[in-house]
C-alpha positions as CSV (number, residue, x, y, z in Angstrom):
1,M,-18.0,64.4,151.6
2,K,-17.4,63.5,148.0
3,P,-19.7,66.2,146.6
4,F,-17.9,68.9,148.7
5,A,-14.5,67.7,147.4
6,I,-15.7,67.8,143.8
7,T,-17.1,71.3,144.3
8,A,-13.9,72.5,145.9
9,L,-11.8,71.0,143.1
10,A,-14.1,72.6,140.5
11,A,-13.8,76.0,142.2
12,A,-10.0,75.7,142.3
13,A,-9.8,74.8,138.6
14,L,-12.1,77.7,137.7
15,S,-10.0,80.2,139.7
16,L,-6.7,79.0,138.2
17,S,-8.1,79.2,134.6
18,G,-8.3,83.0,135.0
19,C,-4.6,83.4,135.9
20,G,-2.7,85.5,133.4
21,E,-5.9,86.8,131.8
22,N,-8.2,89.6,133.0
23,L,-11.1,87.2,133.9
24,G,-11.8,86.4,130.3
25,Q,-11.3,90.0,129.0
26,G,-8.0,89.2,127.3
27,P,-4.4,90.0,128.1
28,V,-3.4,92.4,130.8
29,L,-1.3,95.5,130.1
30,H,2.2,94.9,131.6
31,V,5.9,95.5,131.4
32,A,7.3,92.2,130.3
33,S,11.1,92.8,130.6
34,G,13.7,95.5,130.6
35,Y,17.1,96.8,131.7
36,I,19.2,99.9,132.2
37,E,22.6,100.3,130.7
38,M,24.8,102.8,132.7
39,G,26.6,105.6,130.9
40,A,30.2,105.1,129.9
41,T,31.2,107.7,132.5
42,P,29.4,109.0,135.6
43,D,28.5,112.3,133.9
44,R,26.7,110.5,131.1
45,P,23.0,109.5,131.4
46,A,22.0,105.8,131.5
47,A,19.8,104.3,128.8
48,G,16.7,102.3,129.6
49,Y,15.2,99.6,127.4
50,F,12.0,97.5,127.9
51,T,9.1,95.7,126.3
52,I,5.5,96.4,127.2
53,K,2.8,93.9,126.3
54,G,-0.6,95.5,125.4
55,G,-3.8,94.8,127.1
56,P,-7.4,94.6,125.7
57,R,-7.3,98.1,124.1
58,D,-4.9,100.6,122.7
59,V,-3.2,103.0,125.2
60,E,-0.3,105.4,125.2
61,L,2.7,105.3,127.4
62,M,2.7,108.9,128.7
63,A,5.7,108.9,131.1
64,V,8.3,106.8,132.9
65,S,9.7,108.0,136.2
66,S,11.7,106.9,139.2
67,D,12.1,108.3,142.7
68,L,15.7,107.2,142.7
69,A,16.8,109.1,139.6
70,Q,17.1,112.9,139.1
71,R,15.4,112.9,135.7
72,V,13.9,110.3,133.2
73,E,13.0,111.2,129.6
74,M,11.6,109.2,126.7
75,H,13.6,109.6,123.5
76,E,13.7,108.2,120.0
77,T,16.9,107.9,117.8
78,V,16.2,109.0,114.3
79,K,18.4,109.3,111.2
80,E,17.7,112.2,108.8
81,N,19.9,113.1,105.9
82,G,22.6,110.7,107.2
83,I,22.7,112.4,110.6
84,V,21.7,110.4,113.7
85,S,20.0,112.4,116.4
86,M,17.6,112.0,119.3
87,K,14.2,113.5,119.7
88,P,12.1,113.7,122.8
89,L,8.9,111.7,122.9
90,R,5.7,113.0,124.6
91,S,4.1,109.5,124.4
92,A,4.5,106.1,122.7
93,P,1.6,103.9,121.5
94,V,1.0,100.5,123.0
95,P,-1.3,98.6,120.6
96,A,-4.0,96.3,122.0
97,K,-2.7,92.7,122.4
98,G,0.6,94.0,120.7
99,E,3.8,95.3,122.1
100,L,5.8,98.5,122.5
101,E,9.6,98.0,122.5
102,F,12.2,100.5,123.7
103,K,15.5,99.1,122.3
104,P,19.0,100.3,121.4
105,G,19.0,102.4,118.2
106,G,15.3,103.2,118.6
107,R,13.0,104.4,121.4
108,H,14.8,104.5,124.7
109,L,14.8,106.2,128.1
110,M,17.5,108.6,129.2
111,I,18.1,108.4,132.9
112,W,20.2,111.0,134.8
113,N,21.9,110.6,138.2
114,I,20.6,107.2,139.4
115,N,20.9,106.9,143.2
116,G,24.1,105.0,144.2
117,A,22.1,102.5,146.4
118,A,20.0,101.5,143.4
119,V,23.2,101.0,141.2
120,R,24.7,98.9,144.0
121,A,21.5,96.9,144.3
122,G,21.4,96.3,140.5
123,K,17.9,97.5,140.0
124,L,15.9,100.7,139.6
125,P,12.2,100.8,140.5
126,M,10.3,102.5,137.7
127,I,6.8,103.9,137.3
128,F,5.2,103.5,133.9
129,V,2.1,105.8,133.4
130,F,-0.5,105.1,130.7
131,S,-3.3,107.1,129.1
132,N,-6.2,104.7,129.9
133,N,-9.2,105.9,131.9
134,N,-7.5,106.1,135.3
135,N,-3.9,106.9,134.1
136,E,-2.8,103.4,135.1
137,R,0.6,103.1,136.7
138,I,2.7,100.0,136.6
139,L,5.7,99.5,138.9
140,F,8.6,97.5,137.4
141,D,12.2,97.1,138.5
142,L,14.6,97.5,135.6
143,T,17.9,95.6,136.2
144,I,21.0,97.8,135.9
145,R,24.0,96.7,133.7
146,Q,27.3,98.4,133.5
147,A,28.3,100.1,130.2
148,P,30.2,97.8,127.8
149,Q,33.9,98.3,127.6
150,R,35.4,100.2,124.7
151,G,35.8,97.8,121.8
152,D,32.6,95.9,122.6
153,S,30.9,95.6,119.3
154,S,27.4,95.1,120.7
155,G,26.6,98.7,119.9
156,A,24.1,98.7,122.8
157,A,25.5,101.8,124.5
158,M,25.2,105.2,122.8
159,D,27.2,108.3,123.6
160,H,24.2,110.5,124.5
161,G,26.4,113.4,125.3
162,A,27.7,113.7,121.8
163,M,24.3,113.5,120.0
164,D,22.0,116.3,118.9
165,M,19.0,115.8,121.1
166,G,16.5,117.8,119.1
167,G,16.7,120.8,121.4
168,A,16.5,118.7,124.5
169,G,20.2,119.2,125.6
170,K,20.6,121.6,128.5
171,A,17.0,122.8,128.5
172,A,15.6,119.3,128.6
173,G,12.6,120.5,130.7
174,E,11.5,122.9,128.0
175,G,8.9,121.4,125.6
176,T,9.4,117.8,126.9
177,A,7.6,115.8,129.5
178,D,10.1,115.5,132.3
179,A,8.5,112.6,134.0
180,A,10.8,112.7,137.0
181,K,9.4,116.1,138.1
182,K,5.7,114.9,138.0
């Protein structure tokens, strides 16, 4: 019986050593963390922020969508000639073994009309689509936070309604990848 126990123990140790890694091929592409900050008023879009950890090779984040939101778009905040504006993103690079960060003041998601049940539950299931061979999709629940109160100096919430969105205002579907419609 001892040889069987030693063999079983060795097999268990070998299978556990592969956890977190792609069977010796390096790190696995995944969404590491993220959250959604609701708009200051119901008519304002929410903003989504997250971190993606890269896998064994470079890929592009092509779209983010949710069945429980009317529309989701990727944007980037830019400052040109002293003017802050937003520009739509068609994709964003995820470097191999590196990370892609969507954060306040930089790249972010704009999310319109999140389903009330998702808001009450405090999380929104999201689908992240990548450019690798099979257009890999990763499901990840972003937690939902309420907008900070006026006077909160965190600066995390942006007034998306008052910004120039690089032509993505009312005609957001024109020239941008509207991931929610795909």
